[in-house]
Residue, then its C-alpha position, 0 to 999 in steps of 0.5 A: m660397591t657397584e660395577t661399572s660395565f664398559q662397551v668394547l667399540p669396534h677398533i678401526v685402522v686408518i693407513g696414512a697420516g695425511v690430510i686424507g688419512l687425519s681427516t677421515a680418522i676425526k670423522i670415524q673416531e669423532g662419531g664415538r661408535y670406533t675405536t679408532t688408530v692411525i698407522s704412518e710411517l710419518f706424521p705432521e711432526d716429521v715434516n722438518h725432518p730433512e730425510r723425510s719431509s719430500k715423502y710427507t707429501s701433504s706438507w708440500a701442498g698449495a693447499i687451496q680451497t677451490g675446485f670447478p669439478p662435473k655436477n653431480s660427481l663424486l669428487y663434487r659433492a667432495i668438495e662441496e661439504t669440504f668447502h663448508t666445513m673451511w669456512d666454518l673452521s675459518a671463522p674468526d672465533n674457531p680454534a683452527a682460525h689461525c690455519f686459515l685465510r679468507v681471500p678472493l681468488k680470482y682464476h683465470a679460465l682459458d674458456n672465453s664463454e662468459e655464461s658458461e656454467a663449468y665454473k658456477m658452484p652454488w658453494y661459490a655464493d658471490t661468484k663473479v663472472s667477467h673477460g678476461p684482458d684483451q676479452k680473451g678467456m674468462v676471470i671467475q671471482v669467489n671468496t675462498v680459503t687458503v690453507e697453512p699446511a705447517r698449522y692445518l696438519p697439527y691441528l688435525m692431528t692433536r683434534f685426532r688424538g684429543a678425540g681419543g684416538r690412537t698414533v702408531r708410527g710403522t710401516v704396514k707392508h700387506l694387510d694381512q699384518l694387521f688381519q692376523g695381528n702381526f703387525e708391530v708397534e714402533e711407536i704409539h700416541g693417545n689415550m692409553t696409561q703407561e703401563s697398557t703403552e709398554k705391554l702393547t706390542r702388537l695391534s690387535p686385529p681391527e675390524a675394518v681397515i681404511v686405506c689412506a696411503g697415497l701413492g703408498s697404494r702402489i706398492l701396499g701388499g693387498v692393494e697394489d694399485s698400478s694405477m697410482h702414479p706421482v704428480r710432481g709438483q714444485t714450488v717456491f715459497i716468498k714472504a709477501p705479506w701485501i698479497k690478500v688476493a688469491q689467483m690461478k691462472e690456465e696455460e695453453d700446456g694443461g698446466e697452471t700458474y697460482i698464487f696463494p697467500r697464506r695467514s702467515g703473510e707467506v705466498v706459495l708461488g707455482g706451479i707444475y703438473t708433471p706425471n710420472d716424474w719422481f724426482d723429489q727435489p726442486r729443480t732450478e730451471i723449474k723455479d725461474d720458470i715459476l717465478r717469471r709467470t707468477l710475476k708476469l700475472c701479478p707484478e704487485l708481488v714486488p714490494s710498492e717501494v721497487l714498483e715506485e721506482g718506476n721500472p719494471p719489476t724483475v724476476d730479481d726483485l722477486r729472488n730477494l722475497i725467496i724464503g725457500e722451495g718445495c717439491g712434492l709428488r701428487p698421488g695421482r691415479t689413473g680413473g681418479i679418486r678411489l673411495e670405495v668398499d672390499l670384503m677381504d677374505s682375511k684369516y683372523g687372529p692366532d687361530q688363522s679363523s676365516r671371515k670377510t674385513p672390510v678394507i675401504y680405499n680412499y685414495g688417488h685425489t691429486g692435486l686435490g687432497y685438501s679440496s676433497s678431504w672432509g667430503s672424501a671422509s664422509r664418504a668413507l665412513e659412509l661406507l664403512e658403516e654399510a659394509l660392517v652391517k653386512v659382516 
């Protein structure tokens, strides 16, 4: 009988199962050099739970692949990689294609300089720039993708688990719980035998931790990032499968109006951007304002038979198409995304041996979580590998 040797891979814990956490976990797990566990209170399957859904921000995102960041910035590189990844995922023969809709996007900018370089991103190879109505502002047209969170988040979860990753339901109150091996497992899923699953009530201390906790990074012990704050968003969902062009419009007050069609025929209407507002339920007056703004931007939102009657479309015509409303608290951060590493002094295991544990921070993406997810995940993996060499 020949002996079989098994290599024990370094154990990495990712805190958070939103689009940033799951994308990061996939990047780490699919490389084959680590065993990855995602810990979260909430997972994609919880989105329809009435008491939990408002806390799982990724499910409420407008979720379009866009962004015009400063060239050569961290965000610039993250969005560029994510665009190429999502464009490939949206190809008709890709197993993830059902999560995406390839669409033209018309971005109505207040900038009135047709030669402005700020909106010419190299990943949008087909960018068209023209003057807006009455020569006011600019209209930038590119081809991009919209994402259906209700399909895409479960796809990410399935892909992660399929690569051998584990998911654990629970609440990390302080990083020391993980460092000391005191984190109690509530529920676990992954490639484990029934016997080992029944015995596993605590997680072994990880070699590194990746914090993708979004707004939760504000109160997570050992992180407690006071620069984190909510940026409230609110949307209206309508059924309008005839809409095949996405639109975004910069408003004079600094906000944006947007119309994002999805593959299912659902169209997301928005939006608002309100920092430090913790109210997580839709407000009627904001819904009415969104309907007015989006109808003004795109009268074609109402059915063609209404337009054929010769009367101007009204907000009431739009109300008849409503299938739902959404509200989410974006993970805003003063200073922008936090994507860096810290070598934390920690007490390791039952004997409380001292060591330095790499903690990689990947949060604070505000409304660009989907747009920067894969690029941010790649950078987090780079930081992880650099840190593990040092310790």
